C-alpha positions, 0 to 999 in steps of 0.5 A: 124590790126593784129599785127605780132609776132616777132620770138625771136633770138634763134628760139623759142626753149629754149631747145638750146642755147640762142646764136643765130646760126650765132654767130660766123660769127658776132664775125669773122666781129668783129675781134675776129676770123681771119678765117673761119676755126677758126670760124668752129672750135669754133662752133664744140667745142661748139657743143661738150660741149653741146653734153658732158653736155647733155650725162653726164645729160643723164648718171644721169638720167639713173643711177637714174632709175635703181637705183629706179628700183633695190631698189625703192624709199626708201631702208627700207622695210616697216617693217623697216620704221614702227619700226622706227617710233615707235622708234623715237615715243618712244623717244618723249614719243609718244608711248603707249601700242605699238601704236602711 
């Protein structure tokens, strides 16, 4: 006999909220909301909050992507990086005759 898998309350999609889709109606039954319209307004507010969070993250990702396209991962040129390494080596007395 095969064992059946039970479906998680979030429908298996971890990218969405882990709260089941029917939570507002359960809250109404518990007396936390007086009318169906209050439940619907609350659900819409929650959806808007999630949408705002997603849009904010999307904007940050786009800005980071543009920054990398414009200036690369590092802001120093290879020559500037080499000079910086050599200077650090000089300070640590590890540079001999201009070589590391």
